[in-house]
C-alpha positions as CSV (number, residue, x, y, z in Angstrom):
1,M,-111.4,53.3,9.7
2,N,-114.3,55.7,10.5
3,R,-115.5,55.9,14.2
4,T,-118.3,57.8,15.8
5,I,-117.5,59.2,19.1
6,P,-120.7,58.7,21.5
7,I,-121.6,60.9,23.5
8,L,-122.6,61.0,27.2
9,N,-125.5,63.5,29.3
10,T,-125.6,63.6,32.9
11,G,-127.4,65.7,35.1
12,R,-124.5,68.9,34.8
13,V,-121.5,67.6,31.8
14,T,-122.4,66.3,28.2
15,L,-118.9,64.1,27.6
16,R,-118.4,64.2,23.2
17,A,-116.3,64.3,21.0
18,M,-113.2,67.5,21.3
19,L,-114.3,70.0,18.6
20,P,-111.2,71.4,15.9
21,G,-112.1,74.5,17.1
22,E,-111.7,73.9,20.9
23,F,-108.0,73.2,20.4
24,D,-107.0,76.9,22.1
25,R,-109.4,75.9,24.7
26,Y,-107.6,72.6,25.4
27,A,-104.1,74.7,24.8
28,E,-105.3,77.0,27.7
29,I,-106.6,74.3,29.9
30,W,-102.6,72.5,30.0
31,A,-101.3,75.3,29.7
32,T,-102.6,76.2,33.2
33,P,-100.3,75.5,36.0
34,E,-102.5,75.2,38.9
35,V,-104.0,72.4,36.6
36,V,-101.2,70.0,35.3
37,R,-99.5,70.6,39.2
38,H,-100.7,66.6,39.6
39,I,-100.0,65.6,36.5
40,G,-95.9,66.5,35.6
41,G,-95.6,69.8,37.1
42,V,-95.0,71.3,33.3
43,P,-97.3,73.4,31.6
44,R,-97.8,72.0,28.1
45,S,-96.7,74.3,25.0
46,R,-98.9,75.1,22.2
47,A,-96.8,72.3,19.9
48,E,-97.2,69.5,23.1
49,A,-101.1,70.6,23.1
50,W,-101.4,70.3,19.8
51,S,-99.5,66.8,19.9
52,A,-101.8,65.5,22.3
53,F,-105.5,66.9,21.0
54,L,-103.9,65.3,17.8
55,R,-103.4,62.3,19.5
56,N,-107.1,61.9,21.8
57,A,-109.0,62.1,18.4
58,G,-106.8,59.4,16.9
59,H,-106.4,57.5,19.5
60,W,-110.4,56.6,19.2
61,Q,-109.6,55.9,15.6
62,M,-107.3,53.0,16.4
63,T,-109.0,51.3,19.7
64,G,-112.4,52.1,19.6
65,F,-112.1,54.5,22.3
66,G,-110.3,57.6,23.7
67,Q,-110.5,60.6,26.2
68,W,-113.8,62.6,25.4
69,A,-114.4,66.1,26.4
70,I,-116.2,67.3,29.5
71,A,-118.4,69.8,28.2
72,D,-120.9,72.0,31.1
73,Q,-124.0,71.4,29.8
74,T,-124.9,75.9,31.1
75,T,-123.0,77.0,29.3
76,R,-121.3,74.9,26.9
77,R,-118.1,75.6,27.3
78,M,-115.2,72.7,27.4
79,I,-114.4,72.0,31.5
80,G,-111.8,69.8,30.7
81,Q,-111.3,66.1,29.5
82,V,-111.9,62.1,30.6
83,G,-111.3,59.2,29.8
84,F,-109.1,55.8,28.7
85,F,-106.0,55.3,26.7
86,Y,-103.1,53.3,25.7
87,S,-99.6,54.9,27.3
88,D,-96.4,53.0,26.1
89,Q,-95.1,53.0,29.9
90,T,-92.8,50.1,31.5
91,H,-94.3,49.9,34.9
92,G,-95.0,45.6,34.7
93,P,-97.5,44.0,33.2
94,D,-100.2,44.0,35.9
95,F,-100.6,47.3,34.6
96,D,-98.9,48.3,31.5
97,S,-101.1,45.6,30.1
98,F,-104.4,47.5,30.4
99,P,-106.0,50.5,29.3
100,E,-105.3,53.5,31.5
101,A,-108.7,56.3,32.3
102,G,-106.8,59.5,33.6
103,W,-109.4,63.2,33.3
104,V,-108.8,66.7,33.3
105,L,-110.7,69.6,34.5
106,A,-110.1,74.1,34.0
107,Q,-109.3,75.6,37.1
108,E,-113.1,77.0,37.9
109,A,-114.4,73.6,37.1
110,Q,-112.5,71.8,40.2
111,G,-114.3,71.2,43.5
112,R,-118.0,71.4,42.1
113,G,-118.1,67.4,42.3
114,L,-117.8,68.2,37.8
115,G,-114.7,65.5,37.9
116,T,-116.8,62.4,40.2
117,E,-119.9,63.0,37.0
118,A,-117.7,63.2,34.1
119,V,-115.2,60.0,35.3
120,R,-118.7,58.1,36.7
121,A,-119.8,58.4,32.8
122,A,-117.2,57.8,31.4
123,H,-116.7,54.5,33.4
124,E,-119.4,53.5,32.8
125,W,-119.9,53.5,29.2
126,F,-116.5,51.1,28.7
127,D,-118.5,48.9,31.6
128,R,-121.2,48.2,29.1
129,V,-118.8,48.5,25.5
130,I,-114.8,46.9,26.7
131,P,-115.4,45.7,30.2
132,G,-112.1,44.3,31.5
133,P,-109.7,45.9,33.9
134,L,-108.4,49.5,33.9
135,G,-105.1,51.4,35.3
136,A,-104.1,54.7,36.7
137,R,-101.9,56.9,37.6
138,I,-102.4,59.9,40.1
139,A,-99.9,62.0,42.3
140,A,-100.1,60.2,45.4
141,D,-100.5,63.8,46.7
142,N,-104.0,64.8,44.7
143,T,-105.9,63.3,47.4
144,A,-108.9,64.9,44.7
145,S,-108.4,62.5,41.7
146,Q,-107.0,59.5,44.7
147,A,-110.7,60.3,46.2
148,I,-112.4,59.7,42.2
149,A,-110.6,56.4,42.0
150,A,-110.8,55.1,45.1
151,R,-115.0,55.6,45.0
152,M,-115.2,54.4,40.8
153,G,-113.4,50.5,42.4
154,Y,-109.9,51.2,41.8
155,R,-107.3,49.8,44.5
156,K,-103.8,50.7,44.5
157,L,-101.0,48.3,43.5
158,R,-97.7,50.3,44.4
159,E,-96.0,53.2,44.2
160,I,-93.2,54.7,41.8
161,E,-91.3,57.8,41.3
162,Q,-91.0,59.7,38.9
163,P,-89.6,63.2,37.5
164,G,-92.5,65.6,39.5
165,G,-93.2,63.4,42.1
166,T,-94.1,60.7,43.7
167,L,-97.1,58.8,41.7
168,C,-99.4,56.0,42.7
169,L,-99.6,52.6,40.5
170,L,-103.3,51.9,41.1
171,R,-106.0,49.4,38.9
172,R,-109.5,48.8,38.8
173,D,-110.9,45.0,38.1
174,G,-114.2,46.2,37.2
175,P,-117.2,47.9,38.4
176,P,-117.0,48.3,42.0
177,G,-119.1,45.6,43.7
178,R,-119.0,43.3,40.2
179,R,-115.3,42.1,40.9
């Protein structure tokens, strides 16, 4: 099975496949304590980053969707990732049976609206190609990601305790205004 990963352009970012030559940048982003403070709080080792990097590529092949690299259109440099995935969780049928959305930005790209821009483009693609409910797990104290999720139409299902802190389980039943 060979699937093509779509390229999505916005005013300031491009969502595209992660390139083999970007692994060092990917590992750098995931090794930054400030980046992962709301995602379990523990930086990834190179081995953990490599496993996740390969999993991202394989997810597209197996499901037809996955995580894109977020590239700054000015520099073409990878500044994060955004997209959708299935994860092996035990949070209940109102969450586990749907793809999950996630996004991560390098520290230098945060606070400029690039995350919202990338997340919106990814969700617009999902709504056209694979419409249906989505889940998201966001740290309760991650106000920036909580705000992005609210703009995309996610609603809170419940909070759960995980190693590293409290997570909000969120669900989106479709685009805002079309539910």
